[in-house]
N, C-alpha and C positions, 0 to 999 in steps of 0.2 A: 614224336619225341616223347620219351618217357623220363619221369623224374627220378633222379637219382636218390639213395637211401639219405642222404645228407639234406637235401633240399625238402624230402617229406617230413622229415624229423623238425626242421625249423617251420614248416608250414603247420604242423600240429601244435607246435609251442605257441605260434602266434595266436592260433584258434583258441587254445586255452587261455592264454593270457586275455584276449577279447571277451571269452566267456567269464572268466573271474572278474573283470573289471565291470562288467554288466551286471553281474550278480551283487558285487559289491556297491553299485550304484542304486539297484533296486533295494537292496538291504538298508542302505541309507536312506532312501525314500520312505520305506516303510518305517523305519525308525523315526523319522520326523513324524510322519502320520500319526504314530503311536503316541507320541509326545503331544501333539495338538489334540489329539482325542482324549488324554489324560487331562490335560490343561481344561478343556470344555467340560469334561467330566467334573472336575472339581467345582468349576465355576457353576453347574447345575446343582451340585450337592449344596453349596452355598446358597444359592438361590432358595432351594427348597428348604433348608434349615431357616433363612430369613423368614420366608413365607408362613412357614410353621411357628415362628416367634411374633408375626405381626398380627395386632388385633385387627379384626375383619368384622362385617356386617354379617358373615355368613355365621360367625361363631354364636351369634346371640338370636338369630332371625327367628328361630322357631320357639322363641320364648318372649310371648307378648308383654310380660311384666318388665323385663330386661329391654325390650324395645322401646316401651313407655319411658323407663327410666333415663336411657342414654340419649333419646331422640326427642322426647315430648310428644311424639306421635302414636296413634292407636295401636298399630300392627304393622308387621313387616309389609304387608301389602301396599300401605301408605306410601311407606319408604320406596319401595320398588316402582310405585307409580310416579313419584317425584323424579326416580332414576331415568325412567323411561321418557319422561317428558324433557328432562335436561338434556337426554342424549340426541334429541331433535334439534338442538341449537348448536352452533359453533362456539366452542368454549374459548374466549378471549382472555387469556391469562393475564392477571395483574402484572406478572413480572415479564421478563422478555423470554422466558422459557416455559415449556409445559411440564405439567407431572405426569408423564407417560407411564411409569412404572407401577402407578396406583390405579386399580379399577374405579371407574367412574362413581359406582355404587359406595366405594370406601371413602372416595373424597367428599361424597355427600355426607356420609356417616361421621366423618371427622367433623364436618361443618356443623352439623347437627348436634354434636356433642359440645362443641364450643358454644352454640348457642344456648343449649339447655343446660349444661353443668359449668360452664366457663372455665374447663380445663386450661391448665397453664400450657404455653408452647411446648416446654421442656416435656412435660406429660405426654401431650399428643405426638411429639415426635419419636419419643420412646417407644410408646405404643404402636405407631404405624411405622416403625423402622424407616424414619425420614428425617430431614433437617428440620430446624425451627424455620428457616426461610421458606421450606416447602409448606409447611402449615400455614404460614402468612399468605402465601400466594394462593394456595387452595381456597382457604377460608374466604378470603377477598373476593375471589373470583365466583366461588359458587353462591356466596351471600348477594352478590351483584345481579347474578342471573336470577335467582330467586325473587329478588325486588322487582327486574324487569318483568318477569312472567306474570307474578301473581299480584304486585301491588300495581305497577303502571298498567299492566294489561287487563286486569280484571277489577280491581277494588277502586283506583283512584277515580274521583268524580263519578261515582256510581252509587250513591247513597239511594236505597229503595224508596218507592213512593208509599204515600198512605195506603193505596190501594194494595199494593205488593206487600206491605207489613201485615195487612188484615189477613192475608191467606195464611199465616202462622203465627197468629196472635195468641200468646199463651194466656190462661185464665186469669193471671194476676194483671194482665194489661186490658181486660174486657171493659173496666171502667174508662180506659184512656183508648179509645179507637182511633183517635187521631194523632196520636202519638208518632212522630216521624222518627225521632232520634232522641236518645238519653245521652247526655254529656257527662262525663266523669273526668277528672284529672288523675293521671297516675304520675307518680314522681320516683325517679331512679336516681338513688343518691351514690354518690363516689366522692373523690375528691371535690368534684364540682357538682352541685345538684342541678338537676336539668328535669324539665317539665313539658309534658306533651298533652295535647287534647285529644281525648278519646272519644268517639261516638259510637254508640251501642244501639242496634235495632231491636225492638221488643223481643224478638225471638232469641237474643242473646249473641247474633254474629255482630263482629266489629265491623262497622261499614264506613268509618272515618277515622283517620289518625293524622294529626298534623306533624310538622318537624317538631324536633326538640328545641326548647327555649331555657334561656337561663332561669334558675329558681326564682328570681325576683320579678319575672314578667307576669303582669297581672291577668286575670281572667278574660277580662274584658279585652285587653290588647291582643291577646293571642286569638282569640275568637274574630276580632276584627281583621286582623291581619292575615290569617291563613285562609280566608275565603269560604269557610262553611256556610255562611249566611246565604251566599248567593244560589245555594242549592234548596233553600227553604220557600215554600209557597204559602201562599194566604190559606189559612184552615189548618195548617200544620201546627203541632203542639210539640214543644221541647220540654222534655223533663231533666232537670239538671241538678246538681249536687249543690248543697247550701253554700251561700257566699257568692254563687254565681249570678251575680245581678247585672244583666245585660238587656234590660227590658228597653233601653234606650237605643240600642243599636240593631234591634231585630228588625226585620222587613215587615212592612203593614200587614196586618192579617195575622201574623205569626203568634201564638200565645206561649208564655212561659210558666211552667210549675216548678216551684221549689219547695221542699218539704215544709217549711215553717208556714207557707202561704197556702197550703193544701188544706181544703175542707175535709177530706178524709185521709189522715195520715196514716192510719194502718194499712189502707189499700195501697198507698204509694210506697210505703216500706217493703211491702210485699214484691212490688215492680222492682223496686231498686235492688233489692236482695238477688233477684233473678239476674239482672244485667251485671252486677258485680261479680259473679261468678266468672263471667269473660274476663274481667279485668284480673281476677285472681290466677286464672289460667294462664295469662299474658306474663303475669309476674314470676310463674314457674321458670320462665327462661331466664337463668341465672346471669348470663351476660349483662343484662338490664340493670342489675344491681350495681354493676361496676364494669363498665366498657373499658377496655384496655388502651392505653395512649396510644398505641400504634394504629389503632382502628378509628380513630376521633374524627378523621375525614369521611368516615363512612357510617357515623352514629345514625343518622336518619335512615340509611338502607337496612342497617340491623334492626332497628325497631319496627320498621314496616315488614321485613321479612319475619319477625317473630309474630307480628299481628296476623299474616296471613297463614302462618303454621298454626297458631291458635284456632284460626278459623276452620281448619283441616280436622279438627278433634270432632269427637261424638257431639251432636245437638245437646243443648243444656236442657235437661228434663223440664217441661212445663210446671 
């Protein structure tokens, strides 16, 4: 049987309507996809603009003078070495959330800037395009990891022996071949004065650091309390700052030299100046001049992280 003209006309109309509806649906889908792409494009533009405005390590990495100014470290290679080392550990962030939007090298850079320059939180948040809470989260996390890796893992309870000291003994220490450690006090003043016992090897490397104590704590009390004496052996000699009268608490056979009691004051003065350079380097980390109140629970980690960063600098000339 054949279709009549009227039936054929209705059939063509139905096909046309179906094609029109299909085209409209496809057009609607395309319009939605275009809108999605436009929104994504705008977001990408915002991210690019934000990255262009964000302070980053890459902006200063080719300038050693700026690297030293902002981080306290010698050059970009040292900073990148630290980044590579940190990347081998799982970061356990201080807060309940991670700082995924900021590259690890810039999280380290932010932390080093806080240690070296003690920039304010608002300043750092503005520079790195993040919140002040993110600054706190990153800084506390990275400092804790630096403390765990370098202080706990390498420096703690690891004072070099007399024999090891002699392998790198500067000329100014030749008259004192048995010197095991030089004790000095470094005081960091803020609203509350804090004091730490610092031990330096003859070659200028800081080999011992105590926790921070209240400024009223005596030399002898800190020395006896923190356990440095248990690392000294008979035959060792300690050179100490004047006023450091601890003869009665030293282990048997350990000698103490204090400037007023030395037979050759000129020689000891030269030796003291040599090791005091290490203390001056440590003091360049401005956060030690005034540790912000929100980090008081971490003051010892901050101090010891700064000590370890000081030891990453170039050797002190003999």
